[in-house]
NUGUTI-68900 format. One record per residue (C-alpha): x, y, z. Coordinates in steps of 0.2 Angstrom, whole numbers, padded with zeros to 4 digits, always signed. Each point is the difference from the previous one (the first is absolute). Last residue first. Example, Ala and Ser with C-alpha at 12.3 -4.5 7.8 and 13.67 -1.06 7.14 Angstrom:
2
+0068-0005+0036-0006-0017+0003
This chain:
198
+0208-0225-0414-0017+0009+0004-0003+0003+0019-0001+0019-0001-0009+0000-0017-0017+0004+0008+0001+0005+0018-0007-0013+0012+0016-0005+0009+0005+0018+0001-0016+0005+0008+0000-0014+0012+0018+0004+0006-0004+0019+0001-0016-0003+0010+0008-0013+0012+0015+0012+0003-0012+0015+0003-0011-0010+0012+0016-0006+0010+0006+0018+0001-0017+0006+0005-0002-0012+0015+0017-0001+0008+0008+0017+0003-0013+0012-0004-0016-0009+0006+0009-0007+0015+0006+0018+0005-0018+0007-0002-0009-0014+0009+0000+0008+0017-0005+0017-0006-0014-0006-0010-0007-0010+0015+0001+0014+0012-0010+0011-0012-0012-0013-0003-0003-0004+0019-0001+0019+0003-0015+0002-0012-0002-0010-0016+0015+0005-0011-0004+0007-0017+0013-0007-0012+0006+0003-0018+0013-0013-0008+0007+0005-0016+0007-0011-0014+0008+0005-0016+0001-0010-0016+0011+0003-0014-0001+0009-0017+0012+0001-0015+0001+0011-0016+0010+0016+0005+0005-0005+0018-0012-0008+0012-0018+0006-0002-0012-0006+0015-0011-0015+0002-0009+0002+0017-0004-0013+0014-0009+0006+0015-0002-0010+0016-0012+0009+0012-0001-0002+0018-0014+0001+0014+0010-0004+0016+0000-0009+0017-0018-0007+0001+0000-0006-0018-0002+0008-0017+0010-0005-0015-0002+0009-0017+0005-0003-0018+0005+0013-0013+0005-0002-0019+0007+0014-0011+0007+0001-0018-0014-0007-0011-0013+0001+0014-0005-0012+0014-0011+0003+0015-0002-0004+0018+0007-0017+0002-0001-0009+0016+0016-0003+0011-0002-0013+0013+0017-0008-0003-0009-0017-0003-0004+0004-0018+0005+0016-0007-0016+0006-0009+0002+0002-0018-0006+0015-0011-0016+0010+0002-0003+0006-0018-0012+0014-0001-0017+0003+0008+0007+0006+0017+0014+0009-0009-0011+0009-0012-0013+0003+0013+0012+0009+0012+0007-0011+0014-0003+0006+0018-0011-0015+0005+0014-0011-0007+0011+0007+0013-0006-0013+0012-0003+0000+0019-0003-0016+0008-0019-0001+0005-0003+0001+0018-0010-0011+0012+0014-0008+0008+0017+0008-0005+0006-0008-0016+0013-0014+0002+0018+0002-0005+0006+0007+0016-0008-0014+0011+0013+0001+0014+0006-0018-0001-0004-0002-0019+0009+0016-0005+0015-0005+0012+0001-0017-0009-0001+0008-0017+0013+0013+0004+0012-0014+0007-0002-0010-0016+0002+0016-0011+0016+0003+0009+0007-0017-0001-0004-0001-0019+0009+0017-0002+0015-0007+0010+0000-0016-0010+0000+0010-0017-0003-0010-0016-0019-0002+0004-0003+0019-0001-0011-0001-0015-0011-0013+0008-0011-0007-0013-0014+0013+0002+0012+0014+0001+0009-0007-0016-0015-0002-0010-0006+0017+0004+0017+0008-0004+0002-0010-0016-0018+0005-0006+0003+0018+0004+0017+0000-0008-0006-0008-0016-0014+0012-0002+0013+0014+0002+0010-0006-0015-0008+0011-0014+0012+0015+0001+0015-0011+0000+0010-0008+0014+0012+0001+0014-0006-0009+0016+0012+0003+0014-0014+0009+0010+0003+0018+0006-0006+0002+0018-0011+0012+0009-0004-0002+0019-0012+0008+0012-0010+0012-0010-0013+0005+0013-0018-0002-0002-0013+0014+0000+0000+0003-0019-0003-0019-0003-0013+0003-0014+0006+0016-0008+0018-0005+0000-0004-0018-0006-0003+0007-0017+0019+0002-0003+0006+0017-0007+0018-0002+0005+0008+0011+0013-0006-0010+0015+0008-0016-0005+0018+0005-0004-0004+0014+0013+0001-0013+0014+0019-0002-0003+0006-0016-0008+0005-0017+0006+0009-0010-0013
């Protein structure tokens, strides 16, 4: 379920002090009901799913990513500018996060992990269109439960980035995120202890 931005900004996540100049683009509740100690499983599942093609069940999403990949190759969107180092938020991390657990990278998606805490994980992607952060948090859900929450924070790179974000917005909301949430929910249920016992 899509949530207002305040569902992310009102919580005391460490990412606020690191990506303070980024815009919270999207916030989603994930269909991952669990207990207080299940966040490790969510991070592991998310990383494995992104590496293994989490959107593989959606022909429309696969087609969109194929088009994006071709356009990126044609216009060199995913390559650093010659003579420049791609920006990284790791340079902004305080010592406890920089020296702590890093968490998994997201395979071919281009997202590299920034840090990993007991209830929070962030990964970044930087290219010629945007600098983006994927943030997962583990939030209380009812009196004893918890669930995952995903936020996407973005800093467009100039006019190209602003135009790019506007162009992909309807596709993200109508195709990409629904396919992602379905896949996350199915995998979570399939791997929840006791759910498949007969």
